[in-house]
C-alpha positions in Angstrom: 245.8 134.4 -5.8 243.7 136.6 -8.2 243.0 133.5 -9.8 241.3 131.8 -6.9 239.7 135.1 -6.1 238.3 135.4 -9.6 237.5 131.9 -9.7 235.0 132.9 -6.5 233.5 135.9 -8.3 232.9 133.2 -11.2 231.4 130.9 -9.1 228.8 133.5 -7.2 228.5 135.3 -10.9 227.2 132.0 -12.0 224.6 131.8 -9.3 223.6 134.9 -10.2 224.6 137.0 -7.6 226.6 140.0 -8.0 230.9 139.8 -6.9 233.6 142.5 -7.3 237.2 142.7 -5.8 236.8 145.6 -2.8 239.1 147.8 -0.8 243.0 147.5 -0.7 243.7 145.4 -3.8 242.0 147.6 -6.3 243.9 150.3 -4.5 247.2 148.7 -4.5 246.1 147.5 -8.5 245.8 150.9 -9.6 249.3 152.1 -7.5 250.9 149.3 -9.5 251.7 148.0 -5.8 251.8 144.4 -5.0 248.5 142.8 -3.7 248.9 140.5 -1.1 245.1 139.3 -1.0 242.0 139.9 -2.4 238.6 140.3 -1.2 235.3 140.3 -2.7 232.4 141.7 -2.1 229.3 140.3 -2.6 225.0 140.8 -3.3 224.9 136.9 -2.0 224.3 136.4 1.7 226.6 134.4 3.9 224.2 131.2 3.9 224.1 131.5 0.3 228.1 132.0 -0.2 228.4 129.5 2.1 225.9 126.8 0.0 228.2 127.4 -3.2 231.3 126.6 -2.1 232.8 123.2 -0.2 234.8 124.5 2.4 234.1 128.4 4.2 234.5 129.3 7.7 232.1 132.1 9.1 234.5 134.5 10.5 231.8 137.2 10.6 228.8 136.3 9.3 226.9 138.2 11.6 228.4 141.2 10.0 228.6 139.2 6.4 232.1 138.2 6.4 233.0 134.6 5.2 236.3 133.1 4.2 236.0 131.1 1.4 238.9 128.3 0.9 239.8 127.2 -2.9 242.9 125.2 -3.7 244.5 126.2 0.1 244.1 129.9 -0.7 241.5 132.0 1.5 239.7 134.9 -0.1 237.2 136.8 2.1 234.0 137.2 1.0 231.7 139.8 2.2 228.5 140.8 1.7 227.3 144.3 0.4 226.1 146.0 4.1 225.4 149.3 5.3 226.5 149.4 9.2 223.6 150.5 11.2 224.9 152.5 14.5 227.9 151.8 16.8 228.3 151.4 20.2 231.2 150.3 21.3 233.8 152.5 18.9 234.6 149.3 17.1 231.4 146.8 16.0 228.4 147.7 14.4 225.4 147.2 16.5 223.7 146.1 13.4 223.9 145.5 9.7 221.6 145.7 6.9 222.9 143.7 3.3 222.5 145.9 0.2 224.0 147.2 -2.5 227.7 148.3 -3.8 227.0 151.9 -3.7 225.7 151.6 -0.2 228.8 149.3 0.7 231.4 152.1 -0.1 230.0 154.6 1.5 230.0 152.7 4.7 234.1 152.0 4.4 236.5 154.4 5.5 238.7 156.2 3.0 237.7 156.9 -0.9 241.0 155.1 -1.8 239.8 151.7 0.1 236.3 152.1 -1.4 236.5 151.3 -4.8 235.3 147.8 -6.5 237.0 146.4 -9.8 235.3 143.4 -12.2 237.2 140.7 -11.4 237.1 140.1 -15.8 237.1 142.7 -16.9 238.9 145.0 -14.7 236.2 147.7 -14.7 236.2 150.1 -11.5 233.1 151.3 -10.1 234.2 154.4 -8.2 231.2 155.4 -5.8 233.4 157.8 -3.8 235.6 159.6 -6.0 238.5 157.3 -5.1 240.5 157.6 -8.2 240.4 161.4 -7.9 242.3 160.9 -4.4 244.4 158.5 -6.1 245.9 161.4 -8.7 245.4 163.1 -5.9 247.9 161.2 -3.8 245.6 161.7 -0.7 243.9 160.3 2.1 240.3 161.4 2.6 237.9 160.0 4.5 234.4 159.0 3.0 231.3 161.3 4.0 231.9 162.8 7.5 235.5 162.0 8.8 234.5 162.5 12.2 231.6 160.2 11.7 234.0 157.8 10.5 236.3 158.2 13.1 233.5 157.5 16.0 232.4 154.7 14.6 235.3 153.0 14.7 238.6 155.0 16.3 241.5 153.0 14.8 240.8 154.7 11.2 242.6 158.0 13.2 245.6 155.9 13.1 244.9 153.9 9.9 244.4 157.1 8.3 248.1 157.9 9.2 249.3 154.5 8.8 247.9 154.6 4.6 249.1 158.2 4.2 252.9 157.0 5.4 253.4 153.6 3.6 251.4 155.3 0.3 253.3 158.5 0.6 250.2 160.7 0.7 249.3 163.4 2.3 246.0 163.7 4.8 242.8 165.6 3.6 242.6 169.0 5.6 238.8 168.3 6.5 240.1 164.5 7.6 243.0 165.7 8.9 241.4 168.1 11.5 238.9 165.5 12.3 242.3 163.4 13.6 243.2 166.4 16.1 239.8 166.8 17.0 239.2 162.9 18.1 242.9 162.3 19.1 241.8 161.3 22.5 239.9 159.4 21.9 242.4 156.7 20.7 242.6 155.4 24.2 239.0 153.3 23.6 241.3 151.3 21.1 242.7 148.2 22.2 246.0 147.8 23.0 246.7 145.0 20.2 245.1 146.8 17.7 246.8 149.8 18.5 250.4 147.8 18.5 249.9 145.7 15.4 248.4 149.4 13.2 251.8 151.3 14.8 254.3 148.1 13.3 252.9 148.4 9.6 253.3 152.0 10.1 257.4 151.1 11.3 258.1 148.5 8.8 257.0 150.2 6.2 260.5 152.4 5.2 259.0 155.6 6.0 258.2 155.3 9.6 260.0 158.4 10.3 257.8 160.3 8.4 254.9 158.4 9.8 256.1 159.2 13.4 256.2 162.6 12.6 252.5 163.0 11.6 251.5 160.8 14.6 253.3 163.6 16.6 252.0 166.3 14.7 248.3 165.0 15.1 248.7 164.4 18.6 248.0 161.4 18.4 251.6 160.3 19.2 250.9 161.6 22.7 248.1 159.0 23.3 249.5 155.8 22.1 253.2 156.5 22.9 253.8 159.4 25.3 257.2 158.4 26.2 258.2 158.9 23.0 256.9 162.9 22.6 259.7 163.6 24.6 262.3 162.9 22.0 260.7 166.2 20.4 263.0 168.9 20.6 265.1 166.9 23.2 268.5 168.3 21.7 271.6 166.7 21.4 274.2 169.8 21.5 277.2 167.5 20.4 278.9 167.4 17.0 278.7 163.8 16.9 275.0 164.7 15.9 274.8 167.2 13.6 270.6 166.1 12.4 269.6 167.9 15.1 267.1 166.8 18.3 266.6 163.2 19.2 263.3 162.9 17.7 265.2 163.6 14.6 267.4 161.1 14.7 265.0 158.5 15.6 263.0 159.4 12.3 265.7 159.2 10.3 266.4 155.6 11.5 263.4 154.7 11.0 263.3 156.3 7.1 266.8 154.3 6.9 264.9 150.6 7.6 265.7 148.5 4.7 263.7 145.4 5.8 260.5 144.9 7.1 261.2 143.4 10.7 259.4 144.7 13.3 261.8 143.8 15.9 264.4 146.1 14.5 262.0 148.8 13.3 260.7 149.2 17.4 264.0 149.2 18.6 265.1 152.2 15.9 262.1 154.0 17.8 262.9 153.3 21.1 266.7 152.8 21.0 267.1 156.6 22.6 263.6 156.7 23.8 265.8 157.2 28.0 267.7 160.1 26.2 265.1 162.8 27.4 265.0 161.4 31.3 268.7 160.8 31.5 269.9 164.0 30.2 272.3 166.6 32.2 275.4 168.5 31.9 278.5 167.4 32.7 281.1 169.4 34.7 283.3 170.3 31.2 279.5 172.1 30.2 278.6 169.3 27.9 275.6 167.6 27.3 275.5 163.5 28.5 272.8 161.0 28.7 274.4 158.8 31.1 273.0 155.0 31.0 270.2 155.9 28.4 270.8 152.5 26.8 270.1 151.0 30.1 267.3 153.2 31.1 265.8 153.0 27.6 265.9 149.0 27.7 263.4 149.1 30.8 261.5 151.6 29.4 260.8 149.8 26.6 259.9 146.6 28.4 257.0 148.9 30.0 256.0 150.2 26.3 255.9 146.7 24.6 254.2 145.1 27.5 251.2 147.7 27.8 251.0 147.0 24.1 250.5 143.7 24.7 253.7 142.3 22.6 254.8 138.9 23.2 257.3 137.9 25.5 260.2 136.5 23.1 259.8 139.4 21.1 260.0 142.0 24.1 263.3 140.3 25.0 264.5 140.8 21.6 264.0 144.4 21.6 265.1 145.5 25.3 268.2 143.2 23.9 268.3 146.0 21.3 268.2 148.7 22.9 270.4 147.1 26.3 273.9 146.8 23.9 273.1 149.8 20.9 276.1 151.4 23.0 278.3 148.5 23.2 279.5 148.7 19.6 282.1 152.0 20.7 283.9 149.7 23.2 284.0 146.1 21.7 287.3 146.1 19.9 288.9 146.8 23.8 287.2 144.3 25.4 289.0 141.2 26.8 288.6 138.0 24.4 286.3 136.3 26.0 283.6 139.0 26.6 284.4 140.5 23.1 283.3 136.4 21.4 280.0 136.4 23.6 279.2 139.6 22.1 279.5 139.2 18.5 278.7 135.8 18.6 275.2 135.9 20.2 272.5 134.5 18.1 270.8 138.0 17.1 274.0 139.8 16.5 272.8 140.4 12.6 269.8 142.8 14.3 272.5 144.3 16.5 274.8 145.2 13.8 272.3 147.1 11.4 270.4 149.2 14.2 273.8 149.8 14.6 275.0 150.7 11.4 271.1 152.6 11.0 272.2 154.6 14.6 275.8 156.0 12.6 274.2 157.0 9.3 271.6 159.0 11.5 274.6 160.9 13.0 278.2 161.1 12.4 278.3 158.6 9.8 281.5 156.9 10.9 281.1 153.5 9.9 284.3 152.2 10.8 283.5 150.3 14.1 280.7 148.6 11.8 283.0 147.7 9.4 285.2 146.2 12.1 282.3 144.7 13.8 280.8 142.9 10.3 284.7 141.8 9.3 285.0 140.0 12.7 282.1 138.3 12.9 282.4 136.8 9.2 286.0 135.9 10.6 284.8 133.7 13.5 282.2 132.1 11.6 284.8 130.9 9.3 286.5 129.3 12.5 285.2 125.5 13.9 281.9 126.1 15.9 282.3 127.6 19.5 284.0 125.8 22.0 281.9 124.0 24.5 282.8 123.9 28.5 285.0 120.7 29.0 282.5 120.1 32.2 278.3 119.8 32.5 275.9 120.3 34.2 276.0 116.9 35.2 279.5 117.1 36.4 278.8 119.9 38.8 276.4 117.7 40.6 279.5 115.1 41.0 281.6 117.5 42.4 279.1 117.9 45.3 277.7 121.3 43.9 274.0 121.6 44.1 272.0 123.0 40.8 271.0 126.5 41.2 271.3 129.9 39.3 275.2 129.6 40.3 275.4 126.4 37.7 275.4 129.2 34.1 278.1 131.6 36.1 280.4 128.7 36.5 279.9 127.5 32.9 280.0 130.8 31.8 283.6 131.6 33.8 285.1 128.2 32.5 284.0 129.2 28.5 286.0 132.1 29.2 289.2 130.7 30.9 289.5 128.3 27.9 288.8 131.1 25.1 291.5 132.5 27.1 293.7 129.4 27.0 293.5 129.2 30.7 292.1 126.1 30.9 293.3 123.4 28.5 291.7 120.3 29.5 289.3 118.9 31.7 291.4 118.5 34.5 292.5 121.6 34.6 288.4 122.6 34.1 288.1 120.7 37.4 290.6 122.5 39.0 289.6 125.9 37.8 286.1 125.2 39.5 287.3 123.8 42.6 289.9 127.2 43.5 287.0 129.8 42.2 284.1 128.3 43.7 285.0 125.8 46.3 284.1 128.1 49.1 280.6 128.4 47.7 280.8 124.7 47.5 282.0 124.3 51.1 279.0 126.3 52.2 276.7 124.5 50.7 278.0 121.4 52.6 277.7 123.1 55.7 274.3 124.0 54.9 
């Protein structure tokens, strides 16, 4: 990818234009982090960029941005510019094409405002970005409140960069976030969703959640989560502290950048503050917090415009996270269904994280992992002796009852109560014959 981006810059330079690597790729190279993409900043206008490459896409030509496609690799090429006023808290009303120095001054944070010569590696730094890298500090370029008024999402980005890079936030920049936090509500749900996800999957999501809480941003983007702060457990099973502390520990223990697992970790105990009560024995309890939490998770994720499949994944993880303590006592059919569910690897990992963040007893986790491995080594799961077509042939009308009938038959096969097709037929008629008679009368 760097080679392709360098070739794009060479082509522009050969035509007489200035062309430099810009932004995050420069920052990450200086930090020794993996570079996922390379952006090129240039003195060439969008029309001039398009004239020098065979395949381009004008993704934001009005703002000077063109995608150049070379050898199947996309390189974003942006003309040096100055932004002239922001009306909507996101897009500049107009831009003026300018030089590298002015372009650096309109960017968000100093660590993102540096340029690099693609061929020599020389760094052009007009905003003291290298000094802030050395200080491990996120600092807005210029007046931080002005930067945040231009694009409100930059407040979340400040927290996200501080989280991902394990940096601090400069005091003046932090004060501006505190002062402007109310206006994060001006940002679209989709943009907030994407920033939060990047923060949560970083492996330092617990630290990021703490920063969101402390800056007041959490109260604006995920108000339900604020209540976890100082919601105490008062139980020997949770020596780590309140629900927020427990949740932050899970997020910091995330081993893979898995968005569904990260959001489930954040939301698995979201309902504890609203279900808490004292039992007759003087103990604090959170009855049905998994079921209520699943409902709350759906509401939160729908508000953030997540896709339906993603919402269903997280809902299932939250709803079932308290199932593990009872799984070894389940009847065989139900136990097998739980252990063999499609997303079981995520369920198992959420359980591990949950245990590690409190009592640290992994015996149930170990048993479930081994039992799943044992089941995986067995022949493929059995299929019901009867199909939907067979039920229709028996006189049943297609409908919601079909699924219940086939699941009941599958359970009977698992427990050995049904051993062949004839017994399956008898089982269905015995259990659901009354429903069939009722349908026929209707």
